[in-house]
C-alpha positions in Angstrom: 20.5 10.2 25.0 19.4 6.7 24.1 15.7 6.5 24.7 13.8 3.2 24.5 10.7 1.4 25.6 10.8 -1.9 27.4 8.3 -4.6 28.5 5.4 -6.6 27.0 4.0 -5.5 23.6 1.6 -2.6 23.9 2.5 -2.2 27.6 6.0 -0.9 27.3 7.4 1.6 29.8 9.8 4.5 28.9 13.4 3.9 29.7 16.9 5.4 29.2 20.2 3.6 28.5 22.7 5.6 30.4 26.3 6.3 29.5 27.4 3.3 31.5 25.0 1.0 29.6 22.6 0.7 32.5 18.9 0.5 31.7 17.0 3.1 33.7 13.3 3.6 34.3 11.7 6.9 33.1 8.1 6.1 34.0 8.2 8.4 37.1 9.3 11.3 34.9 7.3 10.9 31.7 4.3 8.8 30.7 5.9 7.5 27.4 8.3 8.3 24.6 6.2 9.9 21.9 5.9 13.1 19.8 4.6 15.0 22.8 7.7 14.3 24.7 10.0 15.0 21.8 8.5 18.4 21.4 9.0 19.3 25.1 12.6 20.6 25.5 12.2 21.0 29.2 11.1 17.4 29.7 14.0 16.2 27.7 16.4 18.3 29.8 14.9 16.7 32.9 15.5 13.3 31.6 19.1 14.1 30.6 19.8 15.5 34.1 18.3 12.5 35.9 20.3 10.2 33.7 23.5 12.0 34.5 23.1 12.0 38.3 22.2 8.3 38.5 18.9 9.0 40.3 16.7 6.9 38.0 15.7 3.4 39.1 17.5 0.5 37.4 15.5 -1.9 35.2 16.1 -5.6 34.4 18.3 -5.6 31.3 16.6 -8.8 30.1 13.3 -7.0 29.5 11.9 -7.1 26.0 12.8 -4.0 24.0 9.8 -2.6 22.1 9.7 0.2 19.5 11.4 3.3 20.9 8.6 5.5 19.9 4.9 5.3 20.8 1.9 6.8 18.8 3.8 7.3 15.6 2.0 9.8 13.4 3.1 8.7 10.0 6.0 6.8 8.4 7.3 8.4 5.2 9.8 6.4 3.2 12.3 7.2 0.5 12.9 4.7 -2.3 16.1 4.1 -4.3 18.0 6.7 -2.2 21.5 5.1 -2.5 23.5 5.1 -5.7 24.5 1.5 -5.4 21.0 0.2 -4.6 19.5 2.1 -7.6 22.2 0.5 -9.8 21.7 -3.0 -8.5 17.9 -2.8 -9.2 18.4 -1.5 -12.8 16.7 1.8 -11.9 17.7 5.3 -13.0 19.1 7.6 -10.4 16.0 9.6 -9.2 15.9 13.3 -10.0 13.7 13.9 -6.9 13.1 11.7 -3.9 10.7 8.7 -4.5 8.2 8.9 -1.7 5.9 6.2 -0.3 4.2 5.5 3.1 4.2 2.7 5.6 1.4 2.4 8.2 2.4 2.9 11.8 0.9 -0.4 12.7 3.7 -2.1 10.8 6.1 -1.2 13.6 7.4 -3.8 16.0 10.3 -4.1 18.4 13.8 -4.6 17.1 14.0 -8.2 18.1 10.4 -9.2 17.6 9.3 -12.0 15.2 8.7 -10.8 11.6 5.9 -12.6 9.6 6.4 -13.8 6.0 3.0 -13.0 4.4 0.8 -15.7 3.2 1.5 -16.4 -0.4 4.8 -14.6 -0.3 7.7 -15.7 -2.5 9.8 -12.5 -2.5 10.1 -11.2 1.1 13.2 -9.0 1.1 15.4 -7.1 3.7 16.4 -3.5 3.8 18.4 -1.9 6.6 17.6 1.9 6.9 18.4 5.0 8.9 15.1 6.3 10.4 14.8 10.0 11.2 12.4 10.9 14.0 10.8 14.4 13.9 10.7 16.5 17.0 9.1 19.7 16.0 6.4 20.8 13.5 7.9 21.6 10.1 6.4 22.9 6.9 8.0 24.5 3.9 11.5 24.4 5.3 13.7 27.0 3.6 17.1 25.5 4.3 18.9 22.3 5.3 19.6 23.9 8.7 15.9 24.5 9.4 15.2 20.9 8.3 17.8 19.4 10.6 16.6 21.6 13.5 13.3 19.7 13.4 15.0 16.3 13.8 14.7 14.9 17.4 16.8 11.8 16.7 17.6 8.7 14.8 17.0 5.0 14.9 17.6 1.7 13.1 14.7 0.7 10.8 14.2 -2.5 8.9 12.0 -1.7 5.9 10.9 -5.3 5.2 9.4 -5.6 1.7 7.5 -8.1 -0.4 8.7 -7.5 -3.9 6.0 -9.4 -5.8 3.3 -7.5 -3.9 5.3 -4.2 -4.4 6.1 -4.5 -8.1 4.0 -7.1 -9.8 0.6 -6.7 -8.2 -0.7 -3.5 -9.8 2.2 -1.1 -9.4 1.4 0.1 -5.9 4.5 -0.1 -3.7 2.2 0.1 -0.6 1.1 -3.4 -1.1 4.6 -4.8 -0.6 5.5 -2.4 2.3 2.6 -2.6 4.7 2.4 -6.2 5.7 2.1 -7.0 9.4 5.4 -6.6 11.3 7.2 -5.1 8.3 8.9 -2.2 10.1 11.0 -3.3 13.1 12.3 -0.1 14.8 14.9 0.5 17.4 16.4 -0.5 19.8 17.0 3.1 20.7 15.9 6.6 19.7 19.2 8.3 19.8 18.8 12.1 20.2 20.2 14.2 17.4 22.9 15.8 19.6 24.7 12.4 19.7 24.7 12.1 15.9 26.6 15.1 14.7 26.7 13.9 11.1 23.9 11.6 9.9 25.8 11.2 6.6 28.7 9.3 8.2 26.9 6.2 9.5 27.8 2.7 8.5 24.9 0.3 7.9 25.1 -3.5 7.9 22.8 -6.4 7.5 23.3 -10.2 7.8 21.0 -13.1 6.8 21.8 -16.3 8.6 25.2 -15.0 9.5 26.1 -14.0 6.0 26.9 -10.3 5.4 24.5 -9.0 2.7 24.5 -5.2 3.1 27.5 -3.1 4.0 27.1 0.6 3.2 27.2 4.1 4.5 24.7 6.9 4.7 27.5 8.9 2.9 26.2 7.2 -0.3 22.7 8.6 -0.1 21.5 10.4 -3.2 19.4 12.8 -1.1 21.0 13.3 2.3 18.9 13.5 5.5 18.7 17.3 5.5 17.4 17.4 1.9 14.9 14.6 2.5 13.4 16.4 5.5 13.4 19.8 3.7 11.8 18.2 0.5 9.1 16.4 2.4 8.1 19.5 4.3 7.0 21.1 1.0 4.5 18.3 0.3 3.2 17.5 3.8 3.5 18.9 7.3 5.9 17.0 9.5 4.9 16.6 13.1 6.6 15.5 16.3 6.5 11.7 16.3 6.6 11.3 12.6 9.3 8.9 11.2 11.2 9.0 7.9 12.8 5.8 6.6 15.6 7.2 4.4 16.4 4.3 2.0 18.7 1.3 1.9 22.1 0.6 0.4 22.9 -2.2 -2.1 22.7 -5.9 -1.2 19.0 -6.6 -1.1 17.8 -10.0 -2.4 16.0 -8.4 -5.4 19.4 -7.1 -6.6 21.2 -10.5 -6.5 21.6 -13.1 -9.2 19.0 -15.9 -9.8 17.9 -17.7 -7.8 17.4 -14.7 -5.6 17.7 -15.5 -1.9 14.4 -14.2 -0.7 13.6 -14.7 3.0 11.8 -17.8 4.2 10.4 -18.9 7.6 13.3 -19.8 9.9 15.7 -17.2 8.5 17.5 -14.9 10.9 18.2 -11.3 10.0 20.5 -9.1 12.0 21.2 -5.5 11.2 23.0 -2.5 12.8 23.9 1.1 12.3 26.9 2.5 14.1 25.9 4.4 17.2 22.2 3.4 16.9 22.3 -0.2 18.0 21.4 -3.5 16.4 18.3 -5.7 15.7 17.8 -9.4 15.3 14.6 -11.0 13.9 13.6 -14.6 13.3 11.2 -14.8 10.3 8.0 -17.0 10.7 5.1 -17.9 8.4 2.1 -15.7 8.9 
């Protein structure tokens, strides 16, 4: 299923994009799309059945699309998780996943405006596969157990300010948690529709120029290992999100003068089967 939330910011209603591409209203069935829903197998079955029989009311397709998940618990991110991206930044291939966090309040809709922070000179782009957790997980013993806890997948844009991240005291969080720095969506695609999360092409364009063109097949630590690994350091709960890293092609990895983002730039990104995003960047 393709689950999403539509309407004005902070007042979105739950919706379903059916197999015919028609936007359907879920608000009579569920209050929202969040961790509580993702942990409720019976509720998800009811949504699937209603979507299949065409009984759900149709919504205006022009409605704003918000983040597909409400009340996100935490966003855990994996750095340098593609061989080519690690190489372009001059970093060694990690022996274990590099972990950092983004605050849930960085999340905006897939086509919402993204703000270039005040004083920023090095705002960068990163298309990423986001993993959404659907059941509580701790100390996973296998990749199979880890994947069984995954509710679905989404497109994430891990926007980053490289000076804040690298040159302002060594704390990555400074460059990762600026306002609007995690567009998410358009859809939360349930895991049954993504049989192999390691076979997903990812692309990103800046002002119409292709910058990133990779595949999750190139991840150093695949989705199953990332989820398993994280569960040994923190409990993963329904509604948690994991951003799993970006392929090569970021501004930081390009020759001088590096083409960092400025107000007025347009970034478009997509992952096969998970939809596309488009953001106009604006000064904060």
